[in-house]
C-alpha positions as CSV (number, residue, x, y, z in Angstrom):
1,M,15.8,-28.9,44.5
2,H,13.5,-25.8,45.0
3,I,14.6,-22.7,43.2
4,E,13.4,-19.4,44.5
5,P,11.4,-17.1,42.3
6,L,12.9,-13.8,41.1
7,K,12.9,-10.9,43.5
8,K,10.5,-8.1,42.6
9,Q,13.3,-5.7,41.8
10,T,15.1,-8.3,39.6
11,F,11.9,-9.0,37.8
12,R,11.2,-5.3,37.2
13,T,14.8,-4.8,36.0
14,I,14.5,-7.6,33.4
15,Q,11.0,-6.3,32.5
16,W,12.5,-2.9,31.6
17,C,15.4,-4.4,29.8
18,I,13.0,-6.2,27.5
19,V,11.1,-3.0,26.9
20,I,14.2,-1.0,26.1
21,L,15.6,-3.8,23.9
22,S,12.3,-3.9,22.0
23,M,12.9,-0.2,21.0
24,L,16.7,-0.4,20.6
25,I,16.6,-3.0,17.9
26,Y,14.5,-0.6,15.8
27,A,16.3,2.6,16.7
28,N,17.9,2.7,13.3
29,T,14.4,3.4,11.8
30,L,14.6,6.9,13.3
31,N,16.5,8.0,10.2
32,F,14.1,6.3,7.8
33,E,11.7,7.9,5.4
34,H,8.2,6.6,4.6
35,A,7.3,3.5,2.7
36,L,4.4,1.5,1.3
37,D,1.0,2.5,2.6
38,D,2.3,5.6,4.4
39,D,1.3,7.5,1.3
40,I,-2.3,6.3,1.7
41,V,-2.8,7.3,5.3
42,I,-0.2,10.1,5.8
43,F,1.7,11.8,3.0
44,N,-0.9,11.8,0.2
45,N,-4.0,11.8,2.4
46,I,-5.9,15.1,1.8
47,F,-7.3,14.9,5.4
48,T,-4.2,14.0,7.3
49,V,-2.1,16.8,5.7
50,K,-4.6,19.3,7.1
51,G,-3.5,18.5,10.7
52,L,-6.2,19.0,13.3
53,K,-8.6,20.5,10.7
54,G,-8.7,17.1,8.9
55,I,-9.8,15.1,11.9
56,P,-13.6,15.4,11.3
57,D,-13.2,14.0,7.8
58,L,-11.0,11.2,9.1
59,I,-13.8,10.3,11.5
60,N,-16.7,10.4,9.2
61,K,-15.2,8.8,6.0
62,D,-13.7,5.5,4.9
63,S,-10.0,5.2,5.6
64,F,-9.2,5.1,1.8
65,H,-11.2,8.3,1.1
66,G,-8.5,10.8,1.9
67,F,-6.1,9.1,-0.5
68,F,-8.4,8.5,-3.5
69,K,-10.3,11.7,-2.8
70,K,-13.6,9.8,-3.1
71,K,-15.3,6.8,-1.7
72,K,-13.5,3.7,-3.1
73,N,-14.8,0.2,-2.5
74,L,-11.6,-1.7,-3.1
75,V,-11.8,-4.5,-0.6
76,S,-14.6,-6.5,1.1
77,G,-16.1,-4.8,4.1
78,G,-14.3,-1.5,3.5
79,R,-11.9,0.1,5.9
80,Y,-12.8,2.2,8.9
81,R,-9.7,2.7,11.0
82,P,-9.5,6.4,11.9
83,L,-7.6,6.4,15.2
84,S,-4.1,5.8,14.0
85,I,-4.6,8.2,11.1
86,I,-5.9,10.8,13.5
87,S,-2.6,10.4,15.4
88,F,-0.7,11.2,12.2
89,A,-2.9,14.3,11.7
90,I,-2.1,15.5,15.3
91,E,1.7,14.9,14.7
92,N,1.4,16.9,11.5
93,E,-0.1,19.8,13.4
94,F,2.6,19.9,16.1
95,F,5.7,18.5,14.3
96,G,5.0,18.8,10.6
97,K,6.3,21.5,8.3
98,K,3.6,23.9,7.3
99,K,3.4,24.7,3.6
100,K,2.1,27.8,1.8
101,D,-1.3,26.2,1.1
102,G,-1.9,25.6,4.8
103,T,-1.2,21.8,4.7
104,Y,1.6,20.0,6.4
105,L,4.6,18.0,5.3
106,Y,4.8,15.0,7.8
107,N,8.0,14.5,9.7
108,A,8.8,10.8,9.2
109,Q,11.4,10.7,11.9
110,V,8.8,11.8,14.5
111,G,6.4,9.1,13.2
112,H,9.1,6.4,13.6
113,F,10.0,7.7,17.1
114,F,6.4,7.4,18.3
115,N,6.1,3.9,16.8
116,L,9.1,2.8,18.9
117,I,7.5,4.2,22.1
118,F,4.1,2.7,21.4
119,Y,5.7,-0.7,20.6
120,G,7.7,-0.6,23.8
121,L,4.5,0.1,25.7
122,C,2.9,-2.9,24.1
123,C,5.7,-5.1,25.3
124,L,5.4,-3.6,28.8
125,L,1.6,-4.3,28.8
126,L,2.2,-7.8,27.7
127,I,4.6,-8.5,30.6
128,K,2.2,-6.9,33.1
129,T,-0.8,-8.8,31.8
130,L,1.0,-12.2,31.9
131,K,2.2,-11.4,35.4
132,L,-1.5,-11.1,36.4
133,F,-2.3,-14.5,34.8
134,F,0.6,-16.2,36.6
135,H,-0.3,-14.7,40.0
136,E,1.7,-17.3,41.8
137,D,5.3,-16.2,42.1
138,S,7.5,-19.1,41.0
139,I,10.7,-19.4,39.0
140,K,8.8,-21.4,36.3
141,N,6.1,-18.7,36.0
142,H,8.7,-15.9,35.9
143,C,10.7,-17.7,33.3
144,I,7.7,-18.3,31.0
145,I,6.4,-14.7,31.4
146,L,9.7,-13.1,30.6
147,A,10.7,-15.5,27.9
148,S,7.3,-15.2,26.2
149,S,7.5,-11.4,26.3
150,L,11.1,-11.4,25.1
151,F,10.2,-13.7,22.1
152,F,7.4,-11.3,21.3
153,A,9.5,-8.2,21.6
154,M,12.3,-9.6,19.4
155,H,10.2,-11.5,16.8
156,P,11.2,-10.5,13.2
157,L,7.6,-10.7,12.0
158,H,7.0,-7.4,13.8
159,S,9.5,-5.5,11.8
160,E,6.9,-4.4,9.3
161,V,4.6,-3.2,12.1
162,V,7.3,-1.1,13.8
163,A,9.5,0.0,10.9
164,N,6.6,1.1,8.7
165,I,4.9,4.1,10.2
166,K,1.5,3.0,9.0
167,G,1.9,-0.1,11.2
168,R,0.8,2.0,14.1
169,D,-2.8,0.7,13.5
170,E,-1.6,-2.7,14.5
171,I,0.3,-1.3,17.6
172,F,-2.7,0.7,18.7
173,T,-5.1,-2.2,18.2
174,L,-3.0,-4.5,20.4
175,G,-2.1,-1.8,22.9
176,F,-5.6,-0.7,23.7
177,A,-6.9,-4.3,23.6
178,L,-4.2,-5.5,26.1
179,S,-5.0,-2.5,28.3
180,A,-8.7,-3.6,28.3
181,L,-7.7,-7.2,29.2
182,Y,-5.3,-6.0,31.9
183,L,-7.9,-3.8,33.7
184,M,-10.7,-6.4,33.4
185,F,-8.5,-9.1,34.8
186,K,-6.8,-7.1,37.6
187,Y,-10.1,-5.7,38.9
188,N,-12.2,-8.9,38.3
189,G,-14.5,-7.2,35.8
190,A,-15.7,-4.6,38.4
191,L,-18.3,-2.4,36.6
192,R,-16.3,0.8,36.8
193,F,-13.2,-0.8,35.3
194,A,-15.2,-2.8,32.9
195,L,-16.6,0.4,31.5
196,I,-13.1,1.8,31.2
197,S,-12.0,-1.4,29.5
198,A,-14.9,-1.2,27.1
199,I,-13.8,2.3,26.1
200,L,-10.3,1.0,25.6
201,L,-11.6,-1.9,23.4
202,F,-13.6,0.7,21.4
203,L,-10.4,2.6,20.8
204,S,-8.7,-0.7,19.7
205,L,-11.5,-1.2,17.2
206,L,-11.2,2.3,15.9
207,S,-7.6,1.5,15.2
208,K,-8.3,-1.8,13.4
209,E,-11.1,-4.3,13.3
210,N,-8.9,-7.1,14.7
211,G,-9.5,-5.9,18.2
212,I,-12.9,-7.5,18.1
213,T,-11.3,-10.9,18.8
214,F,-10.7,-9.7,22.4
215,L,-14.4,-10.1,23.0
216,A,-13.5,-13.8,23.1
217,I,-10.0,-13.6,24.5
218,I,-10.9,-11.6,27.6
219,P,-13.6,-14.0,28.9
220,L,-11.4,-16.9,27.9
221,S,-8.7,-15.5,30.2
222,F,-11.1,-15.5,33.1
223,I,-12.1,-19.1,32.4
224,V,-8.5,-20.4,32.2
225,F,-6.7,-18.3,34.8
226,K,-9.4,-17.4,37.3
227,Q,-11.2,-20.7,36.9
228,W,-14.5,-18.8,36.5
229,S,-17.5,-20.4,34.8
230,I,-18.3,-19.6,31.2
231,R,-21.5,-17.8,32.3
232,K,-19.8,-15.6,34.9
233,S,-17.0,-14.7,32.5
234,L,-19.4,-13.7,29.8
235,I,-21.6,-11.7,32.1
236,K,-18.6,-9.7,33.4
237,C,-17.8,-8.7,29.8
238,W,-21.2,-7.2,28.9
239,P,-19.9,-3.6,28.7
240,L,-17.3,-4.7,26.2
241,L,-20.1,-6.2,24.0
242,V,-22.1,-3.0,24.2
243,F,-19.2,-0.8,23.0
244,A,-18.3,-3.3,20.3
245,F,-21.8,-3.0,19.0
246,F,-21.6,0.7,19.2
247,Y,-18.4,0.6,17.1
248,L,-20.1,-1.7,14.5
249,W,-23.1,0.7,14.3
250,L,-20.7,3.7,13.9
251,R,-18.8,1.8,11.2
252,Y,-22.0,1.0,9.4
253,L,-23.1,4.7,9.5
254,V,-19.8,5.8,8.0
255,I,-19.1,3.2,5.3
256,G,-22.2,1.0,5.2
257,L,-22.0,-2.6,4.1
258,S,-19.2,-1.8,1.7
259,Q,-18.4,-4.3,-1.1
260,P,-15.9,-4.1,-3.9
261,S,-17.3,-2.3,-7.0
262,G,-16.6,-3.1,-10.6
263,Y,-14.8,-6.1,-12.0
264,C,-12.9,-8.6,-9.8
265,E,-9.3,-7.4,-9.5
266,I,-6.9,-10.1,-8.3
267,L,-4.7,-7.5,-6.5
268,N,-7.6,-6.7,-4.3
269,N,-9.1,-10.2,-4.3
270,P,-6.5,-12.9,-5.0
271,F,-9.2,-15.6,-5.4
272,C,-10.8,-14.0,-8.5
273,G,-11.9,-16.8,-10.8
274,I,-10.8,-19.6,-8.4
275,N,-13.3,-22.3,-7.5
276,D,-14.1,-22.8,-3.8
277,S,-12.2,-26.1,-3.5
278,D,-8.9,-24.6,-4.7
279,K,-9.6,-21.4,-2.7
280,Y,-9.8,-23.2,0.6
281,A,-6.9,-25.5,-0.3
282,T,-4.7,-22.4,-0.9
283,I,-5.9,-20.7,2.3
284,L,-5.0,-23.8,4.3
285,Y,-1.5,-23.7,2.7
286,T,-1.0,-20.1,3.8
287,W,-1.8,-21.3,7.4
288,L,1.2,-23.6,7.1
289,K,3.3,-20.8,5.8
290,Y,2.4,-18.7,8.8
291,W,3.6,-21.4,11.2
292,G,6.8,-21.6,9.2
293,L,7.3,-17.8,9.5
294,L,6.7,-17.9,13.2
295,L,9.2,-20.7,13.8
296,F,11.8,-19.7,11.2
297,P,11.3,-16.1,10.2
298,I,14.1,-16.1,7.5
299,D,12.8,-15.0,4.1
300,L,10.6,-12.1,5.0
301,T,8.7,-9.9,2.6
302,H,5.9,-7.3,2.7
303,D,4.4,-8.9,-0.5
304,Y,2.4,-12.1,-0.7
305,Y,0.2,-11.0,-3.6
306,P,-0.5,-13.1,-6.7
307,N,1.4,-15.1,-7.9
308,Q,3.8,-15.3,-5.0
309,I,1.5,-17.8,-3.4
310,P,0.5,-20.4,-5.9
311,I,-3.1,-21.6,-6.3
312,L,-3.2,-25.2,-5.0
313,N,-5.6,-28.1,-4.8
314,W,-6.3,-30.8,-2.3
315,N,-4.0,-33.2,-4.1
316,E,-0.9,-31.2,-3.2
317,P,1.2,-32.8,-0.4
318,K,1.9,-29.5,1.3
319,V,-1.9,-28.8,1.6
320,L,-2.3,-32.2,3.3
321,V,0.6,-31.5,5.6
322,S,-0.9,-28.2,6.5
323,L,-4.2,-29.9,7.2
324,V,-2.6,-32.3,9.6
325,I,-0.5,-29.7,11.4
326,N,-3.4,-27.2,11.8
327,L,-5.9,-29.9,12.9
328,L,-3.4,-31.0,15.6
329,A,-3.0,-27.3,16.7
330,I,-6.8,-26.8,16.8
331,F,-7.6,-30.0,18.6
332,G,-4.6,-29.6,20.8
333,G,-5.8,-26.2,21.8
334,I,-9.4,-27.5,22.5
335,Y,-8.0,-30.3,24.6
336,G,-5.8,-28.0,26.5
337,L,-8.7,-25.6,27.2
338,I,-10.9,-28.5,28.4
339,K,-8.1,-29.5,30.8
340,R,-7.5,-25.8,31.5
341,H,-3.8,-26.1,30.7
342,F,-1.8,-23.0,29.8
343,Y,-0.8,-24.4,26.4
344,G,-4.5,-24.6,25.5
345,Y,-4.9,-20.9,26.3
346,A,-1.8,-20.1,24.2
347,L,-3.1,-22.0,21.1
348,A,-6.7,-20.6,21.6
349,F,-5.2,-17.1,21.8
350,Y,-3.5,-17.7,18.5
351,W,-6.5,-19.2,16.7
352,I,-9.0,-16.6,18.0
353,S,-6.8,-13.6,17.0
354,F,-5.8,-15.2,13.8
355,S,-9.4,-16.0,12.7
356,I,-10.1,-12.5,11.5
357,V,-7.1,-12.4,9.1
358,S,-7.2,-16.1,8.1
359,N,-9.2,-15.5,4.9
360,L,-11.6,-18.1,6.1
361,L,-14.3,-15.8,7.6
362,F,-13.9,-13.2,4.9
363,N,-11.5,-12.1,2.2
364,V,-8.8,-9.8,3.5
365,G,-7.6,-8.7,0.1
366,T,-4.4,-10.7,-0.1
367,F,-3.3,-14.3,0.4
368,M,-1.4,-13.5,3.6
369,N,0.8,-10.8,5.3
370,E,3.4,-10.9,8.0
371,R,1.8,-8.0,10.0
372,F,-1.4,-10.1,10.3
373,L,0.4,-12.2,12.9
374,F,1.2,-9.3,15.2
375,I,-1.5,-10.1,17.8
376,S,-1.5,-13.9,17.1
377,S,2.2,-14.1,17.7
378,I,1.5,-13.6,21.4
379,G,-0.1,-17.0,21.4
380,F,2.8,-18.6,19.6
381,C,5.4,-17.0,21.9
382,L,3.5,-18.2,25.0
383,F,3.3,-21.7,23.5
384,L,7.0,-21.6,22.5
385,A,8.1,-20.6,26.0
386,Q,6.0,-23.2,27.7
387,T,7.1,-26.0,25.3
388,L,10.7,-25.0,25.9
389,W,10.3,-25.2,29.7
390,Y,8.5,-28.5,29.4
391,L,11.2,-30.1,27.2
392,I,14.1,-28.8,29.4
393,E,12.2,-29.9,32.6
394,K,11.7,-33.4,31.2
395,G,15.3,-33.6,30.1
396,I,17.0,-32.1,33.1
397,N,15.3,-32.5,36.4
398,S,17.8,-30.4,38.5
399,E,18.9,-26.9,39.3
400,K,20.5,-26.7,35.9
401,K,17.1,-26.4,34.1
402,V,16.6,-22.7,34.9
403,P,20.1,-21.6,33.5
404,L,19.6,-23.8,30.5
405,F,16.1,-22.3,29.9
406,I,17.6,-18.8,30.2
407,I,20.4,-19.6,27.8
408,V,18.2,-21.2,25.2
409,S,15.6,-18.3,25.5
410,I,18.4,-15.7,25.1
411,L,19.8,-17.6,22.1
412,I,16.4,-17.8,20.4
413,S,15.5,-14.2,21.2
414,G,19.0,-13.1,20.2
415,L,18.6,-14.6,16.7
416,Y,15.1,-13.1,16.5
417,G,16.5,-9.7,17.5
418,F,19.4,-9.8,15.0
419,K,17.0,-10.7,12.2
420,S,14.5,-8.0,13.2
421,H,17.2,-5.4,13.2
422,D,18.6,-6.6,9.9
423,R,15.1,-6.8,8.3
424,S,14.2,-3.3,9.5
425,Y,16.7,-1.8,7.0
426,A,14.5,-2.9,4.2
427,W,11.9,-0.3,5.3
428,K,14.2,2.7,4.8
429,D,12.1,3.9,1.8
430,N,10.1,2.5,-1.0
431,L,13.0,1.9,-3.4
432,T,15.0,-0.1,-0.7
433,L,11.9,-2.1,0.3
434,F,10.9,-3.0,-3.3
435,K,14.5,-3.8,-4.3
436,T,14.9,-6.1,-1.2
437,D,11.6,-7.9,-1.4
438,V,11.4,-8.5,-5.2
439,K,14.1,-11.1,-4.6
440,T,11.9,-12.9,-2.1
441,S,8.6,-12.1,-3.8
442,S,10.0,-12.8,-7.3
443,N,6.6,-14.1,-8.6
444,S,4.5,-11.3,-7.2
445,I,2.8,-9.1,-9.7
446,K,2.6,-6.2,-7.3
447,C,6.2,-6.3,-6.1
448,N,7.6,-6.5,-9.7
449,T,5.3,-3.6,-10.7
450,S,6.2,-1.5,-7.6
451,Y,9.9,-2.0,-8.1
452,G,9.8,-1.3,-11.8
453,G,7.9,1.9,-11.3
454,K,10.0,3.1,-8.4
455,L,13.2,2.3,-10.2
456,T,12.2,4.3,-13.2
457,E,11.3,7.2,-10.9
458,Y,14.7,6.9,-9.2
459,A,16.5,6.7,-12.6
460,E,15.0,10.1,-13.5
461,T,17.2,11.7,-10.8
462,I,20.4,10.1,-12.1
463,K,22.6,12.5,-14.2
464,N,24.9,9.8,-15.6
465,K,23.2,8.7,-18.8
466,S,24.7,5.3,-18.9
467,K,23.7,4.5,-15.3
468,K,20.3,6.0,-15.8
469,N,19.6,3.8,-18.9
470,Q,20.9,0.7,-17.1
471,L,18.4,1.3,-14.2
472,I,15.6,1.8,-16.6
473,R,16.4,-1.4,-18.5
474,E,16.3,-3.2,-15.2
475,A,12.9,-1.6,-14.4
476,I,11.6,-2.8,-17.8
477,V,12.6,-6.4,-17.0
478,H,10.5,-6.3,-13.8
479,L,7.6,-4.5,-15.5
480,N,7.5,-7.1,-18.3
481,K,7.6,-9.9,-15.7
482,S,4.6,-8.4,-13.9
483,I,2.7,-8.2,-17.1
484,E,3.5,-11.9,-17.9
485,L,2.3,-12.9,-14.4
486,Y,-1.0,-11.1,-14.7
487,P,-3.9,-13.0,-16.2
488,K,-4.2,-12.3,-20.0
489,R,-1.4,-9.8,-19.7
490,T,-3.9,-7.1,-18.8
491,H,-2.3,-5.3,-15.9
492,I,-2.9,-1.7,-16.9
493,T,-0.6,-0.1,-14.3
494,S,2.4,-2.2,-15.4
495,W,1.7,-1.4,-19.1
496,N,1.5,2.3,-18.3
497,L,4.8,2.3,-16.3
498,L,6.4,0.3,-19.0
499,G,5.4,2.9,-21.6
500,K,7.0,5.6,-19.4
501,A,10.2,3.5,-19.0
502,Y,10.5,3.1,-22.8
503,A,9.9,6.8,-23.2
504,H,12.9,7.6,-21.0
505,L,15.0,5.5,-23.3
506,K,13.4,7.3,-26.3
507,D,12.2,4.0,-27.6
508,W,9.1,5.6,-28.9
509,K,7.8,2.6,-30.8
510,S,7.7,0.4,-27.7
511,S,6.4,3.3,-25.6
512,R,3.5,3.8,-28.1
513,R,2.7,0.1,-28.1
514,A,2.5,0.1,-24.3
515,F,0.2,3.1,-24.0
516,L,-2.0,1.8,-26.8
517,T,-2.3,-1.5,-24.9
518,C,-3.5,0.4,-21.9
519,L,-6.2,2.0,-23.9
520,K,-7.1,-1.4,-25.4
521,I,-7.6,-2.7,-21.8
522,N,-9.5,0.5,-20.7
523,P,-10.4,3.0,-23.5
524,N,-10.9,5.7,-20.9
525,Y,-7.6,5.3,-19.0
526,P,-6.6,9.0,-18.6
527,E,-2.9,8.5,-17.8
528,A,-2.3,6.6,-21.0
529,K,-4.0,9.3,-23.1
530,Q,-1.9,11.9,-21.3
531,N,1.3,9.9,-21.9
532,L,0.5,9.4,-25.6
533,R,0.1,13.2,-25.9
534,Y,3.5,13.7,-24.2
535,I,5.4,11.3,-26.5
536,A,3.6,12.8,-29.5
537,Q,5.1,16.2,-28.6
538,E,8.5,14.7,-27.8
539,T,8.8,12.7,-31.0
540,E,8.0,15.9,-32.9
541,K,10.7,17.8,-31.0
542,E,13.1,14.9,-31.7
543,K,12.2,15.2,-35.4
544,D,10.9,11.6,-35.5
545,F,8.0,12.8,-37.6
546,S,7.0,9.3,-38.7
547,T,6.3,8.3,-35.1
548,A,4.8,11.7,-34.3
549,L,2.4,11.2,-37.2
550,K,1.3,7.8,-36.0
551,L,0.8,9.1,-32.5
552,N,-1.4,12.0,-33.6
553,L,-3.5,9.6,-35.7
554,D,-3.8,7.3,-32.6
555,L,-4.9,10.2,-30.5
556,A,-7.4,11.3,-33.0
557,K,-9.2,8.0,-32.5
558,K,-9.0,8.1,-28.7
559,M,-9.5,11.8,-27.8
560,P,-12.6,13.9,-27.8
561,N,-10.8,16.9,-29.5
562,K,-10.2,14.9,-32.6
563,D,-9.8,18.0,-34.7
564,Y,-6.6,19.0,-33.0
565,Y,-4.9,15.7,-33.8
566,W,-6.1,15.5,-37.4
567,N,-4.9,19.0,-37.8
568,K,-1.4,18.0,-36.4
569,A,-1.4,15.0,-38.7
570,G,-2.2,17.2,-41.7
571,Q,0.4,19.7,-40.7
572,I,3.1,17.0,-40.5
573,Y,2.1,15.5,-43.8
574,G,2.4,18.9,-45.5
575,Q,5.4,20.5,-43.8
576,E,7.6,17.4,-43.2
577,F,6.7,15.0,-45.9
578,N,5.3,17.4,-48.6
579,K,2.3,15.2,-49.2
580,I,-0.2,17.8,-49.8
581,D,-3.1,15.5,-50.7
582,S,-2.7,13.5,-47.5
583,A,-2.4,16.8,-45.6
584,L,-5.6,18.2,-47.0
585,F,-7.4,14.9,-46.4
586,Y,-6.8,15.1,-42.6
587,L,-7.2,18.8,-42.5
588,Q,-10.6,18.5,-44.1
589,K,-11.5,15.8,-41.5
590,S,-10.5,18.2,-38.8
591,I,-12.6,21.1,-40.2
592,R,-15.6,18.9,-40.6
593,F,-15.4,17.9,-36.9
594,N,-14.8,21.5,-35.8
595,P,-15.6,24.2,-38.4
596,N,-14.2,26.9,-36.2
597,N,-10.7,25.5,-35.6
598,A,-8.7,28.5,-36.7
599,S,-5.4,26.6,-36.7
600,T,-6.9,24.0,-39.1
601,I,-8.4,26.7,-41.4
602,E,-5.0,28.4,-41.6
603,N,-3.2,25.1,-42.3
604,I,-5.6,24.4,-45.2
605,G,-4.6,27.9,-46.5
606,V,-0.9,27.0,-46.2
607,A,-1.5,23.7,-48.0
608,H,-3.2,25.5,-50.9
609,S,-0.3,28.1,-50.9
610,I,2.2,25.3,-51.3
611,I,0.5,24.0,-54.5
612,G,0.1,27.5,-55.8
613,N,-3.6,27.9,-55.4
614,Y,-3.4,31.4,-53.9
615,P,-7.0,32.5,-54.3
616,K,-8.2,29.5,-52.4
617,A,-5.4,29.9,-49.8
618,L,-6.5,33.6,-49.4
619,S,-10.1,32.6,-48.7
620,F,-9.0,30.3,-45.9
621,F,-6.5,32.8,-44.4
622,L,-9.3,35.5,-44.3
623,K,-11.7,33.0,-42.6
624,A,-9.0,32.2,-40.0
625,L,-8.4,36.0,-39.5
626,D,-12.0,36.4,-38.4
627,L,-11.4,33.9,-35.6
628,K,-7.9,35.2,-34.5
629,P,-7.4,38.8,-35.8
630,K,-4.3,39.4,-33.7
631,D,-2.3,36.4,-34.9
632,S,1.0,37.7,-36.2
633,R,1.8,34.6,-38.2
634,L,-1.5,34.7,-40.0
635,H,-0.9,38.3,-41.0
636,L,2.5,37.2,-42.4
637,N,0.8,34.4,-44.5
638,L,-1.7,37.0,-45.8
639,H,1.2,39.4,-46.7
640,L,2.8,36.6,-48.7
641,T,-0.4,35.5,-50.4
642,Y,-1.4,39.0,-51.4
643,K,2.1,39.5,-52.7
644,N,1.8,36.4,-54.8
645,L,-1.5,37.6,-56.1
646,G,0.1,41.0,-57.1
647,Q,-2.0,43.0,-54.5
648,K,0.9,45.0,-53.1
649,K,-1.2,47.5,-51.1
650,K,-2.9,44.6,-49.2
651,A,0.4,42.8,-48.8
652,K,2.0,45.9,-47.3
653,E,-1.0,46.5,-45.0
654,H,-0.7,43.0,-43.5
655,F,3.1,43.2,-43.3
656,L,2.8,46.4,-41.2
657,Q,0.3,44.6,-38.9
658,F,2.6,41.6,-38.7
659,N,5.5,43.9,-37.5
660,A,3.2,45.8,-35.0
661,L,2.0,42.5,-33.5
662,K,5.5,41.1,-33.3
663,K,6.8,44.3,-31.5
664,G,3.8,44.3,-29.2
665,S,4.6,40.7,-28.2
666,L,8.2,41.4,-27.3
């Protein structure tokens, strides 16, 4: 029985329902703050916070530059993705809160709002592009177009892209690339529209490099759906190629052939120290994980860093299973393309767009990531819709197949949508995200570190001491775990955060050990030195002089101003432990290092006063007086010394100066 295709108005109504639904499932994000890499591209980016004034720097510098305040070669190939970051700068100018220094505080709610709008437009573009592909109006084509688009709009793997403001680079990349594909296809590659499409593809590339895969997807679309020859399809796309080369030239001018500098860091290159055989076995396993996430997006996480994905070899059964499944998908796609079947195009779309994030062509800096499938998921959704139609058509050859297809499609997309909405809550802020995902990514070094650090930071805001300490102890568990997971226990960030956590508990011994470990890993690590200074001051305030003494001696070995810390050690030995010989030993070390340290000279005088050697004490006090003549305490010491020496006139003179200086300082 022949079933009529959908009426135009009905099709449009369903089309807009899908677009609206795509935004509604993420409407809760409008109340969210920022999370994850939002700091890098928005909140702590010195160019973005300037608003429109920061745009020139965003264009002519690496995308990491604004956060690190210098060129930073962290990942292979560098990052040049200015367009989405420029959009944040524009939003700062018009919607941000201007601060006294002229910079802007970004309005996260506005950022989330625009992400919803842009995502909805992507879904609309997908429907319209697929409608062009299936130019013949039939109920089958309409069902596949709408089901594919609905699957895409609802798919939970997109929650990171939409709910994380920074995910706009993915949305822009797909949006501009789809626009280029739409215009090229609709107007048969006519030169005027090909040039417009080339500009759109250029904008896609300025958002993220992944857009370059459309140099293959666009001509492939001509070959499959217009039945053009390969030669004709490629010739029509020459303007796209020209603008793609222009982008690559511009990228080279800005960041060059950027390569990671320094030692190999596994959190920027997960394959550090791994032989090629195990590397490619592990990569192949991640491809299987991707298929699993597309089919059953249940345990989602933002973090697949080491050691969440294990290093595998070719003897592992799951690697061999992945090999079989992916070979079937590759050769199935090739066979489908040869026969010019739609499923061949769907699989080809998946593999072409996936290639750039697969870790096969180059290292992307992590084992895998859910947002990497944002574009590739179109191919999967197309394949899923067609497979579903094929199975229902084979099983039920009657008028019931369309209602059944619709029911099953709504059921699948409903489950997807529910999961997307539920998953989006994890992106409320960093603490919520890390707390949620550390359960899934329990073996990730980065996730344990991030949660431990953020939990400690949050604990600082808690007034209830018992609750505060409970949170910090939980943070310590995760920080210790991240250290255990890291090769040779040398993750300096975790050690530093661990030292801070112990300091909050006033466990000075453990805090000192953590910061010293940092300096053992990197003797020039500034944060550890700063934190050691802090706990040295705090232990002295807490009257834990034994620990304060050790810390000052530690700092004397690590810091350039050694005289200051030897002086403090000598002061503690003398005043708190009454060990004058030890005090003089370190005070003499201080004075040899810096003969003009007035504080040390004075303390040597105090030490000699304590043992009754007043003439020697006087000589040091007078020398210190030459360096700081208006020091009231020094005049008091001179008053007491002269008094002990029986020189009453001199004693009175310095006492009067002491009083005058004290009054002048009030």
